[in-house]
N, C-alpha and C positions, 0 to 999 in steps of 0.2 A: 569451098567457102564455108567456114565454121558457122554454126547457127548463132543467133543473137539472143542475149538474155538481158533484160532490164531489171534493175533493182528499184522498187518504188516503196513509198510509205510516208507517213507523217514525219516531221522533223525529230531528230534525236532518238531514233529507235535502233540505230546501229547500222545503217545502210553502208556508210563509207568504211566502217570496220569490216563488214562482210566483203565489200569490194576489195579491200587490201588483202584480206585472207585468201580470196579466190585468185587474185593475180599473183600472189606469192611475194609481194613486197609492199612497203608503205608508200603508196602512190597518192591516194586522196588524203586531204587534211582531216584529222579527227580531233574534235574538241568538245568540251561540255556545252559550249554555246550552241543553242538550236539554230538551224538554218545556215550552217557554214557552207554547205554545197549549194551553189546557185546554177552552174552550168552542168550540162552533161559531161561526164568524164568517162572515157573508154579505155579498155585494156584487154589483154588476152587472158581469159580465165582458164583455169585448169583444175580438174579433180581427177587425179590418177591419169588414165589414158584419155579422158574426156577433155576436149578443147572447145572453147566457145568464145565469142566476142561479147564482152561484158560492159554494161553501161550503168554508171552510178548517176542518180538523178537528184534533183532538189526535192525537199520535203513537200508532200502534198498539203496544201493549205488553201482555204478560200481566199480570194483576192479580188479587189475592185478592178474594173477594166483599166488598161493602160498603165497600171502600176508595175513596180518591179516584181511584186509577187505574181502578177498575171503573166509577165514575161517568163518567169521561172516555171509556172504551170504549163505554158506553151511548150517550153523545151522538154518538160517531162512527157507531155502528150506526144510530141514528135518521137521521143525515144520509144514509147509504147507502140506507136504505129509502125516503127521500123523493126521491132523485135519479134522473134518467134515465140517467146514465152516471157512472162513477167513474174518476178518474185515480189509479193507483197509482204513487207516486213512489219511485224508489230512487236511491241515491247512486252515480254512475258511478265516482267516484274511489275509494270504499271497496269497491266490488264488492258482490256479492250475499251477504248474511249469512243466518244461520239464521232470524233474525226475518223477513227478507224472504220466505224460502221458506215459513215457517209461515203468514203472513198472505196470501200469494198463494194458498196452498191453500184457505184459507177463502173468499177472494173468488171463486175459480173455481166454488165451489158456490153462490154467491149469485145471486139473480135479476138484480141490476143489472149491465149490461154493464161491462167493465173495460178500460181502455186503459193500457198500461204506459208509463211515462215514465222515461227514464234522464236524471237531472239532473246538473249540474256537469260537463258534457262540453265545456267550452271548450277549443279546441285539440285536443290528443290526450290530455287528462287522463283521460278516462273510457273509453278504448278497451277496456281489459280488462273493465270493468264491463258494457259493451254486449254483449260476447261472452257473458259469464256470464248476462245477463238472459234469454236464450232458454230457459234451464233452468227458468224459472218457469212455462212452459206457457201464456203469455198472448199469444202471437203476436209479431209484429214490434214492437219498441219504438220509441217516438218519442224521438229524441235531442235534448236541449236543454241550454241553460245559462240558467236563469231570471235569474240575477244579471247576465249579460252580454247578455241579450236575443237569444240565438242559438237558432234552431230553432222559435221561436214560430209562424212561418208553417206549419210542419208540423202543429202542433196544429189549425190551421184545417181542414186536409184530413180529419182523423179525427173532428172534432167536427161538421162541417157536416151529415153525414147524420142527426144527431139533432135538427136544427132543422126541425120540421114546420110552422112558421109563418113561414117566411122572407119570403113575399110580404107578410104583414101588418105586418112591422116594417122593411121595407127602407129607409125614410127616417127612422125614429125620430120622425116628426112626431106620431104618435099617443101617444107616450110622454110628451112634454113637458107637456101639460096635467095628466096624472095626477101627475107629479112636483111640479107647483106646488101640487097639492091636499094633499100630504102634510104632516102636522103633525109636526115633529121634536121629540121629547120625550126628555129625558135624566133618568136617576135617579142622583143623586150622594149622597155622604156618607162618613163615616169607615168603616174596615174593620169588617165583621161587624155592621152594623146591620140587615141584611136586604134589601139591594138586589136581589140575584138572586132571593130568595124572592118579593119583591113582583112582579118582572117575570113569573115563572112563574104567579103568581096572576092577574095581569091577562090574560095571553094564554091561560090555561087549559091549559097544557102544561108539562112539565118541559123547558123550552127551554134553560136554562142550569144549570150545576152548582151545587148548594147543599150545605152541610154545616157542621159546627161549627168547622171550621178557618178561621182568619182569613186573608184575602188569597187566597181561591181564584181569584177573577176577576183576571186579570192585564192583559188588554187589553179595550177596549170592544167589547161584543157588540151588534150591531144586529139587531133583529127587526121585520119589517114585519107589521102587525096591523090588523085592521078593528074599529072600535068604532062600532056603530050606523050603518054605512054610511060612516064617515069613516076614511080611510087614516092610520094612525099609524106613524111610524118610531120605535120604542122602543129606547133605548140603555141598556144596563146597563154601568156604568163600574167601574173598579177603585177601591178605597177610597182616599180622600185623607187623607194625614197632613201634619203641619207639615213644611215644606221642610227645616228643620234636622234633622229625624229621618229624612229619606230619604237613605240612604247607598249602598245597593247599586245598581249600574248598571241591573239589571233593574227595580227599583222606580222608578228615575228615569224609565225608558222608559214604565212603566205610568202614572206620574203625568203625564208629558207627553201620553200618549195620551188620558187622561181630560180634561185641559184643552183638548186639540184638539177632543174631542167636544162640550165645553161651548160652544166657539166656533161650532159648527154648529147647536146646539140653539136652539129658539124658546121652549119652556117647559121649566123645570127643576124636577123634584121633588127637594127637599132632604130626605133621610131622616134622622130622629133616632131614637135608642133612648130610648123613653119611660121606661125603667127607670133611666136614668142622667141626672144633670144635664147640660145642654148644655155641651160643652167649648168652649173658646175657638176651636178650629179650626172647629167647626161654624158658629159665628157669623161667623167670618172668611169662610167660604165663602159664607154668605148675603150678606154685605156686598159681596163681589166680584161676585156675580151681579147685584146691584142696580147696581153701577158699570158693568158691561158691558151693561146694558140688557135682560137676560133677564127673562122673565115667571116669577116663582117661585111654587111651591106648597110649603108646609112640611107634612111628614107626620110625625106621631109614631107610630112603629111599636112593636109589642109592647105595645099599649095594654091587652090582656087581662091583663097581668101587673102593672099599676099598682094600688097599694093605695088611694091617695087621688087619684083623677082630678081632682077640683075644684082642689085645691092645685097639682097639677102643671100644669094648664092655665093657671091664673092666673099662675104663675111664668113659664111659657113666653111668654105674651103680653107680660108686663112686659119680659122680655129682648128680645123682638123689637122692641118700641117703642123700646127704648134703642139697639139695634144698627142697626135699619132705620127711622130716622125719615123717610127719603126715600121709603119705600114704606109708606104708611099703609094698614092693612087687608089685609095680605098674607094669602091663604087659609091656614087651618090645619086640617088633616084628621087625625083619630085613627083608627087601624086596627090590625089584626093580620094581617100578610101570611101568617103560618103557618096561622091558622084561617079567614081570610077575613072576619073581623068588621070592618065599616066600610069595606071596600075598594070597595064600590059607590059611595061618596061621592067617590072620588078623581077619576075621569074627568070627572064634571060640573064639579068645581072647575077642572080643567085646561082644559076647553073654555070655561068662563066667563072665566077670566083671559086665555086666548088671544084671545077675541073683543075684550076690552078692549084688549089689546096691539096689535091691528090697527085700532083705531077711528080714524075720520077725522071731524073736526068742521069744518063750513063756516066760512069767514071771517066771514060775517055773524053767525053765532051767537057766535063768539069775540069779536067787537068789541062786541056787545051785552053780553056778560059783562064785558068789560074796562071798559066805561063804568060798570056797576053796581059792580064791585069797587073801582075807584078813587074812586068817589063815596062808598062806604061807608067806605073806609079810604084816604085820599089818600096819595100818596108823600110821604115826609118831606122837609123842607127840606134843602138842601145849599148852604152858603155864602150863606144868606139867600134862595135862590131855589128855587121849587118844581120838582122834576123832572117832566117831562111824558112820559107814555107815550102815543104817538100812535096806535099801530096794532099789531095782532097777527095772525098767520096760522100755520097748521100747515104745517111744511115737510116732514114725513114721519111715517109710522107705524112701529111695530115697533122701538123703543117710541114712543109718542106724543111728538113733538118739535115745539116751538113757537118762533117767533121774534117778539120784541116790539121795536118800533122806539121808542127812547127818546132824549130830548134829551141826557141825560148818563148813559150806562150805568154809568160808573165810580162815580157818586155813589149808585147804588141799593144799599142795605145788604143783606146776606145775609138778614137777618130779613124784609125786605119781599119779597125774591124767594121765600122760603119761604111767605109769606102768599099770594102769587100762585099758587104751585104747589098749595098745599092748597085754595085756592078753585077752581082749575081741576078738581082731583080731585073735589071735592064737586059742582060744577055739572054735570059731564059723566059722572059715574059711573065714575071711573077708579081706584077703590080697588084696591089690590093690585098695581099695575103701576108700573114706573119712568116718570117724566115728565122730559123734558128741556125746559128753558126757557132760551133764549139771548137776551140783551139786546144789541141792535145800535143803533148810532147812525144815525139817518136822515140822508140827504143834504140839505144846505142848498142850495136852488136859487139862493140869492143869493151863494154863496161863489165867489170868483174861481177860474177854472180855470187 
């Protein structure tokens, strides 16, 4: 198990920039606006051969009880309590502020060891801040510029003593199989439908900030979690709105971050507010997930507040059949993330659709099915000649993708292609997952080369 490192500090000192630098890719949203990061964000940090679990936290600020700021501080405190070492980041160009002094005093009394990082010190920009940083009483600072990748090697020297399992992970060979076994699950939906509440309910901990305010989650938060011995990488995303309504630059970054998380997901939980009719944006998200080949699970949240559950369920199924004809039988789960009612049904539905999404069918089974399907419903005539479907094979899974070799692919009507897809779905139990069927022209062995 790699050791854990938390990055803390007041807003806008470059914590998320340092986080992105250490995980090796742009994960956390970085903007000039202070306080962009609100939840804890985790990733696998690396400096050369040194591996560790890294947590980016919200900016340290004084806050009144029960406010959003207080909930952000609570998440930061949780990250500190769970970490083996904390990196207190200050801005070398701005110098040491009263807020830096206040929170350094708090960290000195904490049980977690603290390493002082003076950031934004490219060139001579932070020389005055470096001198002032000794007043914080945290020992010699580590001088870096996360944006310009300067001084990161110095971090290796101060973090290496916390790595108590260096011999076990020296080549990363043991980590790769575990990574392959992780199920990547994302929760998406419009703002304020209960995505963060659902994540907290599933993992059994107040892992992300929740509240009545819409748009609390700004960047995607990844939580590793075990469900019945299965490793799950659970991602809470920022609420998606119609692109035409996304105007602020920060919201554009959040939206882009959400769509990037969807690109890495395998199963996607699309969350609806059961107390409101599905909006066009909700159904557009569902359609885009199907087009991208993700395995979807539809969840109707706040089900405990629904007055006529039978009518709402019937209306929802009718809408899904209209919007998602290409994914017949998509799983539909009702629950209340706030009370926990029905939440135990979600993960079995996720694992079931994930299993179908990974299914592989042998070529012999497929061609027996093809013979029966074309005998029951022969391909239509085209220009007075019967189209011949000679052979079919599965070319990949995730989602199930098939290639059929046809005498005249361009003559196969969309309606007949849909018949084949629906027949495949029924024959091999592929309800609820996208299916790809490509029609290819077989090579003519008598054609002149």
